[in-house]
C-alpha positions in Angstrom: 0.0 0.0 0.0 1.3 3.5 -0.9 2.4 5.8 1.9 0.0 8.4 0.4 -3.1 6.4 1.1 -1.8 5.2 4.4 -1.5 8.9 5.5 -5.1 9.7 4.9 -7.6 7.1 6.2 -10.4 8.5 3.9 -8.3 7.9 0.8 -7.4 4.4 2.1 -11.1 3.6 2.5 -12.0 5.0 -0.9 -9.4 2.9 -2.6 -10.7 -0.2 -0.8 -14.3 0.6 -1.9 -12.9 0.9 -5.5 -11.5 -2.6 -5.2 -14.6 -4.1 -3.5 -16.9 -2.7 -6.2 -14.5 -3.1 -9.2 -17.0 -5.1 -11.2 -19.4 -2.2 -11.2 -17.5 0.9 -10.2 -15.3 3.0 -12.6 -12.4 4.8 -10.9 -11.4 8.1 -12.4 -8.1 9.8 -11.5 -8.8 13.5 -11.9 -5.3 14.8 -10.9 -2.9 15.0 -7.9 -2.5 17.4 -5.1 1.0 18.0 -3.6 1.3 18.9 0.0 3.9 18.2 2.7 6.0 16.0 0.4 3.0 13.8 -0.3 0.9 13.4 -3.4 -2.9 13.0 -2.9 -5.0 11.7 -5.8 -8.2 13.5 -6.8 -10.6 10.6 -7.4 -14.2 10.1 -8.7 -16.1 6.9 -8.8 -18.9 6.3 -11.2 -21.5 3.6 -11.5 -24.9 2.9 -13.0 -26.1 3.5 -16.5 -23.8 6.0 -18.6 -26.4 6.7 -21.2 -27.1 10.4 -21.6 -30.8 9.4 -21.9 -31.1 8.6 -18.1 -31.0 11.1 -15.2 -27.8 11.5 -13.2 -26.8 12.4 -9.7 -23.5 13.4 -8.0 -22.4 13.1 -4.4 -19.6 15.4 -3.2 -17.9 15.8 0.1 -14.7 17.0 1.7 -14.6 20.5 0.1 -13.7 22.0 3.3 -11.0 19.9 5.1 -12.1 20.7 8.6 -15.7 19.3 7.9 -14.7 15.6 7.8 -18.3 14.5 8.5 -19.3 15.6 5.1 -16.8 13.3 3.4 -17.5 10.5 5.9 -21.2 10.8 5.1 -20.7 10.5 1.4 -18.3 7.5 1.9 -20.7 5.8 4.1 -23.4 6.0 1.4 -21.0 4.8 -1.2 -20.0 1.9 1.1 -23.6 0.9 1.5 -24.2 0.8 -2.2 -21.0 -1.2 -2.8 -22.1 -3.7 -0.2 -25.6 -4.0 -1.6 -24.3 -4.6 -5.1 -23.5 -8.1 -4.0 -27.0 -9.1 -3.2 -29.6 -6.3 -3.8 -31.4 -7.0 -7.1 -33.6 -3.9 -6.7 -30.5 -1.8 -6.6 -29.3 -3.3 -9.8 -32.6 -2.5 -11.3 -32.4 1.1 -10.1 -28.8 1.5 -11.5 -30.3 0.7 -15.0 -32.2 4.0 -14.8 -29.6 6.4 -13.3 -26.0 7.4 -13.5 -24.2 8.0 -10.1 -21.0 9.9 -9.5 -19.1 10.1 -6.2 -16.4 12.6 -5.4 -16.1 12.3 -1.7 -12.6 13.9 -1.2 -12.6 17.1 -3.2 -9.9 18.6 -0.9 -7.7 15.9 0.3 -4.8 18.3 1.1 -7.1 20.2 3.4 -8.3 17.0 5.1 -4.7 16.0 5.7 -3.8 19.4 7.1 -7.0 19.8 9.0 -7.8 23.1 7.4 -11.0 24.5 5.8 -8.9 25.8 2.9 -6.8 23.8 0.4 -3.0 23.6 0.9 -2.7 27.0 -1.0 -5.0 28.6 1.5 -7.8 29.0 -0.8 -11.5 28.3 0.2 -12.7 26.3 -2.7 -16.3 27.4 -2.2 -15.3 31.0 -2.8 -13.0 30.1 -5.8 -15.3 30.3 -8.8 -15.0 33.3 -11.2 -18.3 34.7 -10.1 -19.1 37.9 -8.3 -22.0 38.7 -6.0 -24.4 41.2 -7.3 -24.9 42.7 -4.0 -22.8 43.5 -0.8 -21.5 40.3 0.9 -20.8 40.0 4.6 -17.2 40.9 5.5 -14.7 37.9 5.1 -17.6 35.3 5.2 -18.6 36.2 1.6 -15.1 35.9 0.3 -12.1 38.0 0.4 -8.9 38.5 -1.6 -6.8 40.1 1.1 -4.6 37.1 2.2 -4.5 33.4 2.3 -3.7 33.7 6.0 -7.2 34.8 6.6 -10.3 32.5 6.3 -12.5 32.5 3.2 -9.8 33.5 0.8 -10.9 33.4 -2.8 -7.4 33.3 -4.4 -5.8 36.1 -6.5 -8.1 38.2 -8.8 -7.8 36.9 -12.4 -6.1 33.7 -11.4 -7.2 30.3 -12.7 -9.3 28.2 -10.3 -7.6 25.9 -7.9 -6.9 22.4 -9.1 -9.4 20.9 -6.8 -12.1 23.4 -7.9 -11.3 22.8 -11.6 -11.5 19.0 -11.1 -14.9 19.2 -9.5 -16.2 21.4 -12.3 -14.6 19.2 -15.1 -16.1 16.1 -13.4 -19.6 17.6 -13.2 -19.4 18.8 -16.8 -18.1 15.6 -18.2 -20.0 13.0 -16.2 -23.2 14.8 -15.1 -24.1 17.7 -17.4 -24.1 15.4 -20.4 -27.4 14.2 -19.0 -30.6 16.1 -19.4 -31.9 15.7 -15.8 -29.3 16.1 -13.0 -29.2 16.3 -9.2 -26.1 17.0 -7.1 -25.6 17.2 -3.4 -22.5 18.6 -1.7 -22.2 17.7 2.0 -20.9 20.3 4.5 -21.2 21.1 8.2 -20.9 24.0 10.5 -23.8 26.4 10.2 -26.4 26.8 13.0 -28.6 24.5 15.1 -30.7 23.1 12.2 -29.8 20.9 9.3 -30.3 22.8 6.1 -30.7 22.0 2.4 -29.5 24.9 0.4 -29.9 25.5 -3.3 -28.6 28.4 -5.5 -28.3 31.1 -5.6 -25.5 32.2 -3.2 -24.3 35.2 -5.1 -27.7 37.0 -5.5 -31.0 36.9 -3.8 -32.8 36.5 -7.2 -34.7 33.2 -7.8 -33.1 30.6 -10.0 -34.6 29.7 -13.4 -35.7 26.2 -12.2 -37.5 27.4 -9.1 -40.5 25.4 -10.0 -38.5 22.3 -10.3 -36.7 22.9 -7.0 -40.1 23.4 -5.3 -41.4 20.2 -6.8 -38.4 18.4 -5.3 -39.0 20.0 -1.9 -42.6 18.9 -2.0 -41.9 15.2 -2.7 -39.4 15.3 0.2 -42.1 16.8 2.4 -44.6 14.1 1.3 -42.3 11.2 1.4 -40.6 12.0 4.8 -43.2 14.0 6.4 -41.3 14.2 9.8 -38.0 15.3 8.3 -36.3 18.2 10.2 -34.5 19.8 7.2 -34.8 23.5 6.4 -35.1 23.5 2.6 -34.2 27.0 1.3 -32.1 29.1 -1.1 -28.7 29.9 0.4 -29.3 33.6 -0.2 -31.8 33.6 2.7 -28.8 33.3 5.0 -26.0 35.1 3.4 -24.5 36.1 0.0 -21.0 35.0 -1.2 -18.7 35.5 -4.1 -17.2 32.6 -6.0 -19.8 29.7 -5.2 -18.9 26.7 -7.3 -22.5 25.5 -7.6 -23.8 28.9 -8.6 -21.1 28.9 -11.2 -21.9 25.5 -12.6 -25.7 26.2 -12.4 -25.4 29.4 -14.3 -23.3 27.7 -17.0 -25.8 24.8 -17.3 -29.0 26.9 -17.2 -28.0 28.5 -20.5 -29.0 25.2 -22.1 -32.8 25.3 -22.5 -33.1 21.5 -22.3 -31.1 21.0 -19.1 -32.6 20.6 -15.7 -29.8 20.8 -13.1 -30.7 21.1 -9.5 -27.6 21.4 -7.2 -28.1 21.0 -3.5 -25.8 21.6 -0.4 -26.4 19.7 2.7 -25.3 22.0 5.6 -25.3 19.9 8.8 -26.0 22.1 11.8 -22.9 21.4 13.9 -23.7 23.9 16.6 -26.2 21.4 17.9 -23.3 19.0 18.5 -21.4 21.7 20.4 -24.5 22.6 22.4 -24.7 19.0 23.6 -21.0 18.7 24.2 -19.4 22.1 24.8 -15.9 20.5 25.3 -15.9 20.2 21.5 -15.0 24.0 21.3 -11.6 23.2 22.6 -10.7 20.8 19.9 -9.6 21.6 16.3 -12.5 19.7 14.6 -15.0 20.1 17.3 -16.9 23.0 15.7 -17.6 20.9 12.6 -17.8 17.3 13.5 -19.6 15.1 16.1 -16.9 14.0 18.5 -18.7 11.4 20.5 -19.0 8.0 18.9 -22.9 7.3 19.3 -23.6 10.9 18.1 -21.3 10.4 15.1 -23.2 7.1 14.2 -26.6 8.9 14.7 -25.7 11.7 12.4 -24.6 9.3 9.6 -27.9 7.2 10.1 -30.0 10.4 10.0 -28.6 11.7 6.7 -28.1 8.4 4.8 -31.8 8.1 4.5 -31.9 11.5 2.8 -29.1 10.5 0.4 -31.0 7.4 -0.5 -34.1 9.5 -1.1 -32.1 11.8 -3.4 -30.8 8.8 -5.4 -34.3 7.6 -5.9 -35.6 11.1 -6.7 -32.9 11.4 -9.4 -33.8 8.1 -10.9 -37.5 9.2 -11.0 -37.1 12.8 -12.1 -39.4 12.4 -15.2 -42.1 11.4 -12.9 -42.2 14.3 -10.5 -40.7 17.2 -12.6 -43.6 19.7 -13.3 -45.1 19.6 -16.7 -45.2 22.9 -18.6 -48.8 23.7 -17.5 -47.9 23.1 -13.9 -44.7 25.2 -13.7 -46.5 28.6 -13.1 -48.3 27.2 -10.1 -45.1 25.6 -8.7 -43.3 28.8 -9.1 -46.0 30.8 -7.4 -45.9 28.5 -4.4 -42.1 28.6 -4.3 -42.1 32.4 -4.3 -44.6 32.5 -1.4 -42.5 30.0 0.5 -39.0 31.4 -0.1 -39.1 34.9 -1.4 -42.0 36.8 0.1 -41.0 37.2 3.8 -39.7 40.7 3.5 -36.4 40.2 5.2 -33.0 40.7 3.6 -30.3 38.1 3.2 -27.5 38.3 5.8 -25.5 36.3 8.2 -27.8 35.0 11.0 -26.1 33.8 14.2 
């Protein structure tokens, strides 16, 4: 086993899952990240039907190296699928109707160093060439002053960081070649509630596919009536520069036939701190559950939602609103998310 994989347990597990699912899983090497004398590969795993005629879904994690729970959640879901491939005939039937892409470790260098940013000090979620149309909160919205400060976007006019570019290229090549696409990017660290965010983050204006996003929210409410997620546009909380998913959505929405619905799971880590205040005194405590039973409970809680999303992706033609239904769906979405009269801003 290479010393690179041994140095990062998440990569070791990912390579093992590649081996276990080798008959069904395609491993893609998207590049290498150099840090601390080590080389960490950027990996994507694909399975299911590659035909552009079926819907597709992507699961992403580890964008922020401190938020290990996001990478662990995506890996746990991948491990569940790989295990079920040996015996679950219904899963094999499902895979005939959907393409699945996993990129659980977008920022392996940040995971290894225990930092939010990548090894160059750049926050990958502030790194896209996209500017907010309104004032963003100081620092949190993205800054270009210094890589020594948090939320650094990188130098003005520079190319995107290798990790950001690898994510975008993977989405374009493996997902946006399909007409109907869902993605979920797993994070932690914001507030006391688990939130499902969708674009935009750079503007408070609604997305073009607001009707489709509301239809997805409705089937979640109907299928999991007791769920505790707050489903909302990210702009209801704060605006940022350089959001990768805003950037990819804006690019994809220029194609009239494309329905691309990117989601971000923001696990409310303040609840873990509230239950265990000692976590404040550890490097990872603000962003990850530190007690074993709570860690397992968090994974169980969100694995059910990831499974829902996989099935929702496979069934997109069944629940996407028809042309005559879009106006009503959009009206309900505007009432739900954009008619409250308050302005976006950081809420603490």
